[in-house]
C-alpha positions in Angstrom: -4.2 -17.9 -16.6 -7.3 -19.9 -15.7 -5.2 -22.8 -14.4 -3.3 -20.5 -12.1 -6.6 -18.8 -10.8 -7.9 -22.3 -10.0 -4.8 -23.2 -8.1 -5.0 -20.0 -6.0 -8.6 -20.6 -5.3 -8.1 -24.3 -4.4 -5.3 -23.3 -2.0 -7.0 -20.4 -0.2 -10.4 -22.0 -0.1 -9.0 -24.9 1.9 -6.5 -23.0 4.1 -8.7 -22.1 7.1 -11.2 -24.5 8.6 -14.4 -22.8 9.8 -17.5 -24.5 11.2 -18.1 -27.8 9.3 -16.1 -26.6 6.3 -13.6 -23.8 5.4 -13.6 -20.1 5.1 -14.9 -18.9 1.7 -12.2 -17.4 -0.5 -12.5 -14.8 -3.2 -10.0 -13.1 -5.6 -9.3 -9.5 -4.4 -11.9 -6.9 -5.4 -14.6 -9.4 -6.3 -16.5 -9.6 -3.0 -20.0 -8.1 -2.9 -20.5 -5.8 0.1 -23.3 -8.0 1.4 -21.0 -11.1 1.5 -21.2 -12.6 5.0 -18.0 -12.5 7.1 -15.6 -14.2 7.7 -13.8 -14.8 4.4 -10.4 -14.6 2.7 -9.5 -12.4 -0.2 -6.3 -13.0 -2.2 -4.4 -11.7 -5.2 -3.7 -13.9 -8.3 -0.8 -13.8 -10.7 2.1 -15.7 -12.1 5.5 -14.4 -13.1 8.2 -15.6 -15.5 10.1 -18.8 -14.8 11.8 -18.6 -11.4 10.6 -15.0 -10.9 9.3 -14.1 -7.4 6.2 -12.0 -7.0 4.7 -10.7 -3.8 1.0 -11.6 -3.3 -1.4 -10.9 -0.5 -4.2 -12.6 1.2 -6.5 -10.9 3.7 -8.7 -12.5 6.3 -11.9 -10.5 7.1 -13.8 -11.2 10.3 -16.4 -9.4 12.3 -15.4 -9.2 16.0 -14.6 -6.6 18.6 -11.3 -8.4 19.4 -8.6 -10.0 17.4 -8.8 -13.5 18.9 -10.8 -15.1 16.0 -8.5 -13.4 13.5 -5.4 -14.8 15.2 -6.9 -18.3 15.2 -7.5 -18.0 11.5 -3.9 -16.8 11.0 -2.6 -19.8 12.9 -4.2 -22.0 10.2 -2.5 -20.0 7.5 0.8 -20.6 9.4 0.2 -24.3 9.0 -0.8 -24.0 5.4 2.4 -22.1 4.5 5.2 -23.4 6.7 8.6 -21.7 7.0 9.9 -24.0 4.3 7.0 -23.0 1.9 4.6 -25.1 0.0 4.8 -26.3 -3.6 1.6 -26.3 -5.5 1.3 -28.2 -8.9 -0.5 -26.4 -11.7 -3.7 -28.3 -12.8 -2.4 -28.5 -16.4 0.7 -30.4 -15.2 3.0 -27.9 -16.9 4.5 -26.3 -13.8 4.2 -25.4 -10.1 4.2 -22.5 -7.8 6.1 -22.2 -4.5 4.2 -20.2 -1.9 6.5 -19.0 0.9 6.3 -16.5 3.6 6.8 -12.8 2.8 8.1 -10.1 5.1 6.4 -9.2 7.2 4.5 -12.5 7.2 1.3 -11.2 8.8 0.1 -8.0 10.2 -3.2 -6.4 11.2 -4.7 -4.0 8.7 -6.2 -0.9 10.3 -9.9 -0.4 9.5 -12.4 2.3 10.5 -15.1 -0.1 11.8 -14.5 -1.1 15.5 -16.0 -4.6 15.0 -14.1 -5.4 11.8 -10.8 -7.2 12.0 -8.6 -7.7 8.9 -5.4 -9.7 8.8 -2.9 -9.0 6.0 -0.7 -11.9 4.9 2.3 -11.5 2.5 3.1 -14.5 0.3 6.1 -14.7 -2.1 5.2 -16.8 -5.1 7.9 -18.3 -7.3 6.8 -19.9 -10.6 8.2 -23.0 -12.2 6.9 -23.7 -15.7 7.9 -26.8 -17.7 
């Protein structure tokens, strides 16, 4: 699954411009508590040929309002258009179609007043050759 993990990382690590580069991106549950915000976390997986799986990405940012979070989500809107985006596997033996899940985005409730988290649902369909 290393080729799939690379594809997910390449996509999410270039999805949201930030400063002179992009938001850092990490597989879900791999982020150290001292990692500076903002960043993206995402789930990784691949199903059988033509099978659809629901995956998530989360944008984490430190702010007392949701403006910055919404700006980041606008970039995700462009990275995953209504028609979806086809990503070729690095090994050349297939591709993944990322399309918008339902609901597409929502705010995730958190206990910290100055932490904003956006939850993004992505449907992934796999095509293996």
